[in-house]
C-alpha positions as CSV (number, residue, x, y, z in Angstrom):
1,M,142.9,80.9,113.9
2,K,144.7,81.0,110.5
3,V,144.7,84.5,109.0
4,N,143.8,84.8,105.4
5,Q,146.5,87.2,104.2
6,F,144.5,88.6,101.2
7,L,141.4,89.2,103.3
8,L,143.6,90.7,106.1
9,F,145.2,93.2,103.7
10,Y,141.9,94.2,102.3
11,Y,140.2,94.5,105.7
12,F,143.2,96.3,107.3
13,S,143.2,98.9,104.5
14,T,139.5,99.4,105.1
15,A,140.0,99.6,108.8
16,V,142.6,102.4,108.4
17,S,140.1,104.2,106.2
18,A,137.4,103.8,108.9
19,A,139.7,105.2,111.5
20,G,139.9,108.4,109.6
21,S,136.3,108.6,108.5
22,H,134.5,107.7,111.8
23,R,134.6,109.6,115.0
24,C,137.2,107.4,116.8
25,K,139.0,110.2,118.5
26,P,137.4,112.2,121.4
27,R,135.0,114.8,120.4
28,Q,136.4,118.1,121.6
29,S,134.6,120.0,124.4
30,T,134.0,123.7,124.1
31,A,135.8,124.3,127.4
32,A,139.1,122.8,126.3
33,S,140.8,121.2,123.4
34,S,143.4,118.5,123.5
35,G,144.9,119.7,120.3
36,A,144.8,116.2,118.9
37,A,144.4,115.8,115.1
38,A,142.4,113.1,113.4
39,I,144.3,110.1,112.3
40,S,144.9,109.6,108.6
41,G,147.1,107.3,106.7
42,T,147.1,104.2,104.5
43,A,148.2,100.7,105.1
44,T,150.9,99.1,103.1
45,A,151.7,95.5,102.4
46,S,154.7,95.6,104.7
47,S,152.7,97.1,107.6
48,T,150.0,94.5,107.1
49,T,152.5,91.7,107.3
50,A,154.0,93.2,110.4
51,I,150.8,93.2,112.3
52,A,149.8,89.7,111.2
53,S,152.4,87.9,113.2
54,R,154.9,88.7,115.9
55,T,157.5,87.1,113.8
56,A,157.0,89.5,110.9
57,T,159.6,92.1,109.9
58,A,159.9,94.8,107.3
59,S,161.8,94.0,104.1
60,N,164.2,97.0,104.8
61,T,165.3,95.7,108.2
62,A,169.0,96.2,108.4
63,T,171.5,93.4,108.8
64,A,173.0,93.3,112.3
65,S,176.4,94.9,112.7
66,S,179.2,92.5,113.6
67,T,180.0,94.6,116.6
68,V,176.5,94.5,118.1
69,T,174.9,91.4,119.6
70,A,171.2,92.4,119.5
71,S,168.2,90.3,120.1
72,G,166.5,92.1,117.3
73,T,166.1,95.3,115.3
74,A,163.2,97.7,115.1
75,T,163.1,100.1,112.2
76,V,161.9,103.7,111.6
77,A,161.7,105.1,108.1
78,L,162.1,108.9,108.2
79,D,160.8,109.2,104.6
80,S,157.5,107.3,105.2
81,A,154.7,109.2,106.9
82,S,151.8,107.5,108.6
83,G,149.3,110.3,109.5
84,T,149.3,112.9,112.2
85,A,150.2,112.1,115.8
86,A,147.0,112.1,118.0
87,F,148.0,110.4,121.2
88,I,145.4,107.7,120.6
89,A,146.6,105.5,123.5
90,N,146.4,108.2,126.2
91,G,143.2,107.0,127.9
92,V,142.4,105.8,131.4
93,H,139.9,103.2,132.6
94,N,138.6,104.5,135.9
95,G,141.0,106.3,138.2
96,I,139.3,109.7,138.3
97,P,137.8,110.7,141.6
98,P,134.3,112.3,141.6
99,N,134.0,115.7,143.3
100,D,133.9,115.4,147.1
101,F,135.2,111.8,146.7
102,S,135.8,111.4,150.5
103,A,132.1,112.0,151.0
104,Y,131.2,109.1,148.7
105,V,133.6,106.9,150.6
106,K,132.1,107.9,153.9
107,G,128.6,107.2,152.7
108,T,127.5,110.8,152.5
109,P,127.6,111.6,148.7
110,P,127.3,115.3,147.7
111,A,124.1,116.6,146.3
112,K,125.6,118.0,143.1
113,A,128.0,116.9,140.4
114,A,131.0,119.1,139.6
115,V,134.5,118.9,138.0
116,Q,136.9,117.2,140.5
117,T,139.7,119.2,142.0
118,Q,141.4,116.4,144.0
119,I,144.0,115.6,141.3
120,P,145.7,118.8,140.0
121,D,144.8,119.8,136.4
122,Y,148.3,119.4,135.1
123,F,148.3,115.7,135.5
124,F,145.4,115.6,132.9
125,T,146.8,118.3,130.6
126,G,150.3,116.8,130.8
127,I,149.1,113.6,129.1
128,K,146.5,115.3,126.8
129,L,143.8,112.9,128.0
130,Q,142.0,111.5,125.1
131,N,139.6,108.9,126.6
132,A,138.2,108.0,130.0
133,R,136.0,105.2,130.9
134,G,134.0,104.4,134.0
135,G,130.8,103.8,135.9
136,Q,131.9,104.3,139.5
137,G,132.3,100.7,140.4
138,N,133.0,99.9,144.1
139,L,131.4,103.0,145.5
140,P,129.9,101.9,148.8
141,K,126.4,102.3,150.1
142,P,124.4,104.5,149.3
143,S,126.0,104.8,145.8
144,R,125.8,101.2,144.6
145,G,123.5,101.6,141.6
146,W,119.9,100.9,140.3
147,M,119.6,97.4,141.8
148,Y,119.8,98.8,145.3
149,G,117.1,101.5,144.8
150,K,116.6,104.7,143.0
151,E,118.5,106.8,145.6
152,E,121.6,104.6,145.2
153,Y,121.3,105.0,141.4
154,K,121.1,108.8,141.7
155,N,124.2,108.9,143.8
156,R,126.2,106.7,141.5
157,F,124.9,108.7,138.5
158,R,126.1,111.9,140.1
159,A,129.6,110.4,140.6
160,F,129.6,109.4,136.9
161,H,128.4,112.9,135.9
162,S,131.4,114.4,137.8
163,D,133.9,112.2,136.0
164,Y,132.2,113.0,132.6
165,L,132.5,116.8,133.4
166,T,136.2,116.3,134.4
167,T,137.0,114.4,131.2
168,R,135.2,116.9,129.0
169,K,137.0,119.8,130.6
170,F,140.3,118.3,129.3
171,G,138.9,117.6,125.8
172,G,138.4,113.8,126.3
173,N,135.7,111.4,125.3
174,Y,133.9,109.4,128.0
175,T,132.7,105.8,127.9
176,L,130.0,105.0,130.4
177,M,129.8,101.3,131.5
178,L,126.0,101.0,131.7
179,G,126.1,97.8,133.7
180,N,128.0,99.6,136.5
181,L,125.1,102.1,137.0
182,F,122.7,99.2,137.0
183,G,124.9,97.8,139.8
184,Q,125.4,94.2,138.8
185,R,128.7,92.8,140.1
186,N,129.2,89.2,139.3
187,K,127.8,85.9,137.9
188,T,125.6,85.3,141.0
189,S,124.0,88.8,141.1
190,P,120.5,89.1,139.6
191,H,120.8,89.8,135.8
192,P,118.5,92.0,133.7
193,G,115.6,89.9,132.3
194,D,116.0,87.0,134.9
195,G,112.9,84.8,134.6
196,G,111.8,86.8,131.5
197,D,111.0,89.9,133.6
198,W,112.5,93.0,132.0
199,T,110.5,95.5,134.0
200,S,113.3,96.9,136.2
201,W,115.8,96.9,133.3
202,D,113.5,98.8,131.0
203,E,112.7,101.4,133.6
204,F,116.4,101.7,134.3
205,V,117.2,102.4,130.6
206,T,114.4,104.9,130.3
207,T,115.5,106.7,133.4
208,I,119.2,106.9,132.6
209,C,118.4,108.1,129.0
210,S,116.2,110.8,130.4
211,D,118.8,111.8,133.0
212,L,121.5,112.0,130.3
213,I,119.4,114.3,128.2
214,E,118.3,116.4,131.1
215,N,121.8,117.0,132.3
216,D,123.2,117.5,128.8
217,I,125.6,114.5,129.1
218,L,125.6,113.8,125.3
219,D,128.7,115.3,123.6
220,G,131.6,113.0,123.6
221,L,129.7,110.2,125.2
222,D,129.9,106.5,124.4
223,I,127.8,103.9,126.2
224,E,129.1,100.4,126.6
225,V,126.2,98.1,127.4
226,W,128.2,95.8,129.7
227,N,131.8,95.5,130.9
228,E,133.4,92.1,130.7
229,P,130.2,90.1,130.1
230,D,132.4,87.0,129.6
231,I,133.1,87.3,133.3
232,Q,130.0,88.8,134.7
233,F,127.4,86.5,133.1
234,Y,127.2,82.7,133.7
235,N,127.0,82.1,129.9
236,Y,126.6,84.1,126.7
237,T,122.8,83.5,126.2
238,P,121.5,86.0,128.8
239,W,124.1,88.5,127.8
240,L,123.1,88.4,124.2
241,Q,119.5,89.1,125.2
242,V,120.7,92.1,127.2
243,W,122.9,93.3,124.3
244,G,120.1,93.0,121.7
245,R,117.5,94.7,123.9
246,A,119.8,97.5,125.2
247,F,121.2,98.4,121.8
248,Y,117.9,99.2,120.3
249,Q,116.6,100.9,123.4
250,L,119.6,103.3,123.6
251,K,119.4,104.0,119.8
252,A,115.7,104.9,120.1
253,K,116.0,107.1,123.2
254,L,119.2,109.0,122.6
255,P,120.5,111.4,119.9
256,S,122.6,109.7,117.2
257,K,125.8,111.5,118.4
258,V,125.8,109.2,121.5
259,R,127.6,106.1,120.4
260,V,126.7,102.6,121.5
261,V,129.9,100.5,121.7
262,G,130.8,97.0,122.6
263,P,131.1,94.1,123.3
264,G,133.6,95.1,126.1
265,L,134.9,91.5,126.4
266,A,137.6,90.8,128.9
267,K,139.6,88.7,126.4
268,P,140.8,89.9,123.0
269,P,139.3,88.5,119.8
270,A,139.7,84.8,119.5
271,D,137.7,81.7,118.6
272,T,135.9,81.7,121.9
273,A,132.1,81.2,122.5
274,Y,131.5,84.7,123.7
275,W,133.2,86.2,120.6
276,T,131.8,84.0,118.0
277,K,128.3,83.9,119.4
278,W,128.2,87.7,119.8
279,L,129.5,88.3,116.2
280,D,126.9,85.8,114.9
281,F,124.2,87.5,116.9
282,I,124.9,91.1,115.8
283,Q,125.1,89.9,112.2
284,K,121.6,88.5,112.4
285,N,120.1,91.0,114.8
286,G,121.6,94.1,113.1
287,S,122.9,95.5,116.5
288,V,126.4,96.4,115.2
289,P,128.0,98.8,117.6
290,D,129.3,102.2,116.5
291,A,132.8,101.2,117.7
292,Y,134.1,97.8,118.8
293,T,135.6,97.5,122.3
294,Y,137.5,94.8,124.1
295,H,140.4,94.4,126.5
296,H,144.1,93.3,126.5
297,L,144.7,92.2,130.0
298,L,146.2,88.7,129.7
299,T,150.0,88.7,129.9
300,G,151.2,87.2,126.7
301,T,148.4,88.5,124.5
302,D,149.4,90.8,121.7
303,P,147.3,93.4,119.8
304,A,149.4,92.6,116.7
305,I,147.9,89.1,116.8
306,S,144.4,89.7,118.0
307,Y,143.5,92.5,115.7
308,P,144.1,90.7,112.5
309,I,142.0,87.8,113.9
310,F,139.2,90.3,114.6
311,L,139.4,91.7,111.1
312,E,139.0,88.2,109.6
313,Q,136.1,87.5,112.0
314,L,134.4,90.6,110.6
315,S,135.2,89.8,107.0
316,S,133.9,86.2,107.2
317,R,130.5,87.5,108.4
318,H,130.5,90.6,106.1
319,L,130.3,92.8,109.1
320,P,131.4,96.5,108.7
321,V,134.8,97.7,109.9
322,R,134.4,100.3,112.6
323,P,136.7,102.1,115.0
324,V,138.3,99.9,117.6
325,Y,138.9,101.0,121.2
326,V,140.9,98.7,123.5
327,N,139.4,100.2,126.6
328,E,141.5,98.3,129.1
329,F,145.1,97.3,128.3
330,G,147.9,96.1,130.5
331,G,147.4,93.5,133.2
332,P,149.0,93.9,136.7
333,A,152.4,92.6,135.5
334,E,152.3,94.9,132.4
335,Q,151.6,98.3,134.1
336,K,155.2,99.5,133.8
337,P,157.0,102.0,131.5
338,S,158.5,99.3,129.2
339,H,155.1,97.7,128.5
340,D,153.4,101.1,128.2
341,A,155.7,102.1,125.4
342,W,155.4,98.6,123.8
343,F,151.6,98.8,123.8
344,I,151.6,102.4,122.6
345,S,153.8,101.4,119.6
346,R,151.4,98.5,118.8
347,F,148.2,100.6,119.0
348,E,149.7,103.4,116.9
349,R,150.7,101.0,114.2
350,L,147.2,99.4,114.2
351,H,145.3,102.6,114.6
352,L,143.6,101.4,117.7
353,W,142.4,103.8,120.4
354,A,143.2,102.6,123.9
355,A,142.8,103.2,127.6
356,R,145.2,102.1,130.3
357,A,143.7,99.4,132.7
358,N,143.4,99.9,136.4
359,R,144.1,97.6,139.4
360,E,141.1,98.0,141.5
361,S,139.4,96.4,144.5
362,T,138.3,99.2,146.7
363,A,136.5,102.6,146.1
364,E,139.8,104.4,146.4
365,T,141.8,102.2,144.0
366,T,139.0,102.2,141.5
367,N,138.4,105.9,141.6
368,D,141.8,107.5,142.2
369,Y,145.4,107.5,141.1
370,L,144.5,108.2,137.4
371,A,144.6,104.5,136.6
372,N,147.8,103.9,138.6
373,T,149.8,106.5,136.9
374,L,150.1,108.6,140.0
375,A,151.7,108.3,143.5
376,K,150.0,109.8,146.5
377,K,151.2,110.9,149.9
378,G,148.5,112.5,152.0
379,D,146.8,114.8,149.6
380,T,149.8,115.3,147.3
381,Y,150.1,113.5,144.0
382,S,153.4,112.7,142.1
383,P,154.0,111.1,138.8
384,T,154.9,107.4,138.4
385,G,157.1,106.2,135.6
386,S,154.0,105.4,133.6
387,W,152.7,108.9,133.8
388,W,156.1,110.2,132.5
389,V,155.8,107.8,129.5
390,M,152.3,109.1,128.7
391,A,153.4,112.7,129.1
392,Y,156.4,112.2,126.7
393,Y,154.1,110.4,124.2
394,A,151.6,113.4,124.4
395,N,154.4,115.7,123.4
396,M,155.4,113.6,120.4
397,T,153.7,116.0,118.0
398,G,153.9,116.2,114.2
399,T,153.9,113.4,111.6
400,R,153.9,109.8,112.6
401,L,156.6,107.7,110.9
402,H,156.4,104.2,109.6
403,A,158.0,101.8,112.1
404,T,158.3,98.1,112.5
405,P,159.0,96.0,115.6
406,S,161.8,93.6,116.3
407,K,161.4,90.2,114.6
408,D,160.6,88.5,117.9
409,G,157.9,91.1,118.7
410,D,159.3,91.8,122.1
411,F,160.6,95.2,121.3
412,D,158.7,98.0,119.5
413,V,159.0,101.7,118.7
414,F,156.7,104.7,118.0
415,A,158.3,107.6,116.1
416,V,157.4,111.1,115.0
417,S,158.9,114.0,113.1
418,S,158.1,117.6,113.9
419,G,159.9,119.0,110.9
420,K,163.5,118.8,109.6
421,G,166.9,118.9,111.2
422,I,168.4,118.6,114.6
423,G,165.8,117.9,117.4
424,S,162.9,117.1,115.0
425,T,162.9,113.3,115.5
426,K,161.6,111.5,118.6
427,I,161.4,107.7,119.1
428,L,159.7,106.0,122.0
429,A,160.8,102.4,122.7
430,G,159.7,99.7,125.0
431,S,160.0,96.0,125.5
432,H,157.5,93.4,126.7
433,G,159.5,93.1,129.9
434,T,162.8,91.8,128.6
435,I,166.3,93.1,129.4
436,N,167.7,91.7,126.1
437,P,169.7,94.2,124.0
438,Y,167.9,95.6,121.0
439,R,168.6,98.3,118.4
440,V,166.7,100.7,116.2
441,A,167.6,101.1,112.5
442,V,166.6,104.6,111.3
443,T,166.6,104.8,107.5
444,N,166.6,107.6,104.9
445,I,167.6,110.2,107.4
446,S,168.6,112.8,104.8
447,S,164.9,113.1,103.9
448,K,164.5,115.1,107.2
449,G,167.4,117.4,106.7
450,Y,170.1,115.3,108.4
451,P,173.4,114.6,106.5
452,S,173.6,111.3,104.7
453,S,177.1,110.5,106.0
454,G,179.3,111.5,109.0
455,E,178.0,111.6,112.6
456,I,174.9,112.6,114.4
457,D,174.3,113.2,118.1
458,V,171.6,110.9,119.7
459,T,170.3,111.5,123.2
460,I,168.8,108.5,125.0
461,K,166.3,109.1,127.8
462,E,165.3,106.5,130.4
463,F,161.9,106.2,132.1
464,A,162.4,104.4,135.4
465,W,159.8,102.5,137.5
466,N,159.5,102.5,141.3
467,G,156.6,100.1,141.7
468,L,152.8,100.5,141.8
469,H,152.0,104.0,143.0
470,G,155.7,104.7,143.4
471,A,156.8,108.3,142.8
472,T,159.3,108.5,140.1
473,P,161.5,111.4,138.9
474,S,161.3,112.8,135.4
475,P,163.2,110.7,132.8
476,K,166.9,111.0,133.1
477,I,169.5,111.2,130.3
478,H,170.7,107.6,129.9
479,S,173.4,108.5,127.4
480,R,174.5,110.9,124.7
481,T,176.3,109.3,121.8
482,K,177.8,110.3,118.5
483,T,176.3,107.8,116.0
484,Q,177.9,107.1,112.7
485,I,175.8,107.6,109.5
486,K,176.3,105.0,106.8
487,N,174.2,104.6,103.7
488,D,171.8,107.3,104.9
489,R,170.9,105.4,108.0
490,I,171.9,105.0,111.7
491,F,171.7,102.3,114.3
492,V,170.9,103.1,117.9
493,N,171.6,100.3,120.4
494,I,170.0,99.9,123.8
495,K,170.5,97.4,126.6
496,P,167.7,98.1,129.1
497,S,168.8,98.7,132.7
498,N,165.7,97.0,133.9
499,G,162.9,95.1,132.2
500,S,160.4,97.6,133.5
501,F,162.1,100.7,131.9
502,A,161.2,102.5,128.7
503,Y,163.5,104.6,126.5
504,A,163.3,107.6,124.1
505,F,165.7,108.5,121.4
506,E,166.0,112.1,120.2
507,F,168.1,113.6,117.4
């Protein structure tokens, strides 16, 4: 799809404004606060160009030094702020065990929901969890959902309730996948409204809305009507009927503070039937969600390409810009520190909230390991390389700095400043899996109290990767270098030790 640059700039500017004016960040619980501040900031022509194409680059990108053979240069402008850091990509899709999880697995679910204690608290507080999403998929009998009887619904609801309580304890927002509590699993399963009979579905929606209110599961709650309808339904027609019906049912039965979000498609915005038909439908039906949701799971897809396409799709239909939540990102080949940092940099630049995807096939892999960020031996958990990236990112506090990716789009950075002078600048860097050498050009460094000439000490940290569920030590010091300052800027060079590793620069 060709992107209209004028419309893109207008709509991107509006989108940034929407990110600040709508509740896109988690609503804080009374029990705990994540300390995250609301995003603010404005788009510029250069930032709009950068997101429109992976080949875009900022006008102030430095010319490569003759002594460095780099595949590309990312830039950070210390004098250009872009809002307050809020850790918007520190979310998880599934991966949180309900209380007494082993009892669910054994088929004897507990009688009461409570905050889980299986994963120690510091693994949640360490990443300042912003969002969680679930619906307790893959729990065995007797916790399979509404389609299997009311007792099975109650058990699955109780497991969801536990995850909600856990997420709220740490200040996060929770997205409930409604279809998971209904229990439908694939294209061949019975669908709501089959044969024109909506009796069971209508009773299900009435019941769950009543249960949400009765159990005070309202603050910080989003409801996504269906997860991956482009995979779960045999075509878009029955799904659109479910969407249109459920949207108005939920709006009528629940307080306005509960958001209805969607579409939750498995593929990012593109000219596919599911995307275009859904957008056309909500335009005519008026069922525009409170936030737009979709996934980035296909290797090779890029938020910097799909998001501008989505903005133009909205613009061409005169649909409103709303917060966007990429509620599953990173396919199996992309769940590594390098990709984590690359995605984080993309989402921060685009102001997109995000949750890490989860490799899942069993009750355990679906409802444990904090979305594959933890290793586990017996009952003991340890961080993986991805958890360390999320923890470092969660401690990048202060003001976000304007940054641009490398020209080829395969290397990207996220940067913050916590004040002025030595130790105030942190840059997180990652590639899309390449071991090619790259560099970061940091401009206007005197604006943050550094000298405009001479030398500056730069510490480079390395985030390693030991495979899926592989315990990984804390990031090590990769190098400490004295970097020359010329024309109020420095260049930091990096040749990744491994295509799975991420890096951080501190000075």
